[in-house]
N, C-alpha and C positions, 0 to 999 in steps of 0.2 A: 586499435584502441588498447592502450596499456593499462596496467593495474593502477596507475596514478593519473589517468586521464579519462575518467568515466563520467565527468559531470554532465556531458551531453548525451548520455545513454538513451534518454527518452525525450529527445529534443522536440519532437512534434506531437508528443502524446497529449491527449485531451480526454477528459472524462465526461464531457458534456452530454446530458440527455435529460429528458423531461420525466419528473416523478410527481408532478402536481396532482395527478388524478388520485394518488393514494396518500399523499403527505401534505396537502395544502393546509389542512387544519392545524398542523403542528407548529406553525409559526407563532400563533397565539399561545399555544400550550407551552412553548419553550419559555416565553416570558413569564408565564404564571409559575412554571416549575422552577425557574431560577430563584424566585423569592424563597422557596422552601429550602434551597441549597445554600442560601446566603449565611454570613456569619463570621467571615474572616476579618481580621483587622485591616483597615485601609492603608494604602501606601501613598504617601504624599511626595510630590516632586520638590525640588529645591525652592521653588517659588511659592510653595504652599498650595498650589493647585494640582489637579489630577495629572498624573503622568500619562504618556501614551506608550503602550508596548506594541512594537512592530513585529508581527509574526508572519512568516512565510508558510503558506499551505499550498497543496496541489490545486490545480485549476479545475474548471468544470463543476460537476456536481459536488466534488469534495469541498470546495470553498463555499458553495451555496449551503450545503448542509452543516458545515462547521459554523457558518454565520448564524444559522437558525438555532443550533443546539448550544454552542459554547459561548458566543458573545454575551448573551443575557446573564449567564452564570458568572462569567469573569467580571463583568461590570457591576454585578450586585455584590460580589465578594470583595472587590478591591476598589479603592478610590482611584481608579485608573480607567483609561479608554483603550480599546483594542483596535489596532489598525491591521487589517489583513492584506497581505501582499500575495497574489496568487501567481503560479507559474510552474513549469517543469524545467525550464532551460537555464543553464549557466548560473546556478545558485552559488557554487563555489567561486566561479570567476568573478562574480559581483562582490563577494567578500574580499577576495585577494586584491581587487582593483581599488577598493576603498581605503582610506586612511586607517591605520591599525586601531586608532582610538575612536573611529566614527564609522562603524559598519552600517550597511544599508538596511539591516533589520536586526532585531535583538534575539529572536528565537526562530529556529527553523525546523520544519519537518525534514526528515532525511530517510530515504529508503536505502537499500543495501550499498550500492556503489558510492552514493553521495556521502553517507555516513562514514564509510571506510576511508575515503579520500580526505574528507574534512577533518577527521580525527588524525590521520597520519600526517597531514600537512599543517597541523596546529591551528586550524581555523575555528575550533570549538573550545569553549572553556570546560575545564573539568567540573563535573557536577558535584556540589557539596550536599550529598544525600543526608548525612547525619544532621546537618544544620537546617536544611530548607526543604528536603524532599522525603519526609518520613513515609509517605505513601508507597515508596518503593517496596516496603514490606508486604504490601497487598499483591504484588505482581507474582504470578505463577513462576516458579523457579526455572522451568523449562525455557520461558521467553528470555529470562536474564542470561541463560547459558548459551543461547544461540550465537551471540557475538558480544564482545566486551561492551559493557554499558557504562563505562567510566565517564564518557563524554556525551551520552545520549540515552535517555530512558526509553525502554520498549513500551509503547502505548497502544497501538492499533495496527490493523492490517486486514487482509482479506484472502480467502482461498481462490485458487483458479477454478473456473467453471467451464464445463463443456456445453456448447450450444449445438443443437442438431435439428435438422429438418424432420418434422414428424411424418413426412411422406416416405422416409426411408423404410426399407423392409424390416429393419431392426433398430432399436434405439442405440445410441452411441453413449455408453455410460462409464467407460474407463479409458485411460490414456492409451492403453494397448489397442483399443478399438480403432485408433486412427490408422493402424496398419491392417485392419480387417478388410475382407473382400467387400463388405457393404460400403465402407468409406472409400476404398480404392476405386470402386466402380461409380462413385457419386460425382457430382460436379467438382468437388474438391474441398480443401480445408482452408480456413483463415486463421492467421496468427498475428500476434503483436509485432509490429514492424520496428518499434523503437527499443523496447527493453528485451533484448535477445535472451536474457537470463531465464525468462519465464517459459517461453516455448521449450527451451532446453531442459528446464526442470520437469516440465510435463513429459517430455520425451524420456527423460531419465526414469521417472516413475513407471513409464510404460516399457522400459527395457529391463530384461531379466539378469543383466550381468552383475549387478550389485544391489543391495537393499535400498529402498527408497529411491533417491536421486543421487546416490553416492558416486555414480559414474562421472558426475561433473567434477569431482575432486580427485579422482584416481586416474592417472594418465593411461594406465594399462587398459582402461575401459572406454577411452575416448573414441576409439574406432567404432565400438558397438553403439555408443551414444549417437555419433554422427550418422551411422547407417540407419538408425531409427528415424531421426529427424528428416533425413533425405528420402526415406520411404513414405513420409507423409505426402499426400498429393496437394501440396500448398499452391493455391491459386489466388488467395487474397491476403494482402498485407495491410493491416489496419493500424491507424494511429489514433483512433478514437472509437468509442462505442457506436457513434453514428456511422462510421465506416463499416463496422461489423453488420449492423442491421441492414445497411444498404446493399452489402454483398449478398446477404441472404435474399433480399427482395429482388435483386437483379439476376438471381440464379448463378452467381459466381461460385458460391460455396454452399455445401450442405452440412458442414460441421465446422466448429471454430473453437479455438482456445481464447477465453477472455476471463473476466474477473467478476466474482459474485457481487461485489458491492456496486458494480456498474450495470448489472443486468437484472438483478432480482426484482426490482420495482418496475422494470420495463416489460416483463414477460407478458403481461396482460394485453399489451399493445401489439404483440406479434403472435397471433394464434397458431401459426404454422411452425413456430420454433419452440423447442423445449430445452430445458437445461438439466444437466446432471452434475452431481457433486460426488466424485469418487471417494470411497473410504480411504484409499491410499492416494494422497493428493499432494499438491504443492501450493505455496502461497507467498505473499509478500508481507513485510512488517516494517513499520516506521519506528525509528528511534528519534526522539525529539531532543534537540541540542540548543544550548545557549551560545551565541556567536561571540567569538573572541573580540575583546575591546569594547563591548557594550557597557554603558554606564548604568544599565538596568539588570545587572547580573542576578541580584537577589530576587527582584520581581520576576525575572524570567524563570528562575528556579521554582518560585512559588506557583507560577503559571503551570509548569510541568507537573508539580505536585498536585495541582487541581485536576489536571488531565488524568492522573492516576487515582483519583478518588472513585471508589466503586459506585457511589451515587451519581457522579458526573458521567461515568461511562454508561451506566444504565440509562440515563436521560439521553445521552448522545446516540445510543443504539436505537432509540425511538425514531430518530431522523435518518440514520445512516446504517445500512446493513454491513457493517464492518465486524471483524472480531476484535475483542478487547482483552487486555492482558491480566486484569486483576481477578482474583478468585471470588471476590464478594459481589461482583456486578451481576445483573440479570438481564436477559434478552427478552424482547417481546415474544409472545408465543410463536409467531410465524417464523422467527429467526432461530429460536432455540433448537429446532430439530436439525439445523445445518451447521451451527457454529460451536466450537469446543468450549466447554466450561471447566475441564479438568486437564491436568498435565498429561494424563494417559491419552485423552482424546487429541490434544494438541500435538503430541508426539507422532501422530499418524501423518502429519503434513511435513513436507520438505520445504523449509524456508532457507533462503540463500545464506551461506556462511562465507562472506566475501573474502575474508583473509585466505581461505582455502582456494577460492576460484580465481583470485586476482592474478596468480602466475600464468594462468591460461586465458585470461580475458582477451588479450589481443588476438590469439588464435581463434577463439570463438567468435569474436566480433568480425574478423575478416571472413570467416566462413559464412556468416549470415549475410554480409555484404555481397558475397558471390552468389548466394542463393537468391537474393532479391533481384540481382542483375541478370539472372539467367533468362 
């Protein structure tokens, strides 16, 4: 896998799980809350009727929660409809295969490799912040500095979480604990099978060769990084949250690397599994982009501006345990203890800087393929 061929990094990844037991009531609340957030001027299509903005979002619980939280707000603020297209696979390939003036969607979510490759291959429009996205001023500077945001605004993401069996002799609370005797003598560890960058980030945080996960970007530390990940007793490769829970249930793993946004609302359904959020941690972050050639470039930019509204992010947080990038948003009480609200807190997490990792991506990808095939 090369630095310019990472669109399929998470080909089989799915975020599906049930959160109805804790969030079912929020569907109605989302509609009610949207009216309080309304007030922007409507956008009319050429025919005088409402436009449709086609937006790609991640699959599973991400699209379900986006639907609940964001659609009512968007459709109350704009004279337009929101069409959500969900998936993880081949986002950039779909853009490249479409006519240059007729892309398959107007706006897309983009995690690290997709954003890097989409921007470098000219598949995203440059964002006109001064004209249409003034809410970029609300974004904590740290998130804007992680990667160039010329073609994609940093909006949301999530930290990595540790899951562990409560029957273990000691809790598993840091990434360095994955090489501890407690974990080494357990049934094993589970990791993400699609996005190799995140197990590597976690291993980097748990390696002492460089601060944070800098081992990923400094070739002289790659041997130490690979020694760490190879020392993890990996027995489970997961492409979804469902896979992770099943591996715990079947006794395949006693600890796992997964994602806070996908597990936090599910913990009550798994009484023998606990989660930990290390202070020194890693995470992922989305940059939202307007697709090249769309005839709804301005509406797409205004949609991204809406996603950067602190009120909108506060409402979104009621439905989805993500971290958000603006300094003025607020989390529900149960999330506030886990997610950063200041630059100082956010800087404790290692979020991929893909321009720096891209030269080594093929090496890392091949290594993970070998590990999975052992």
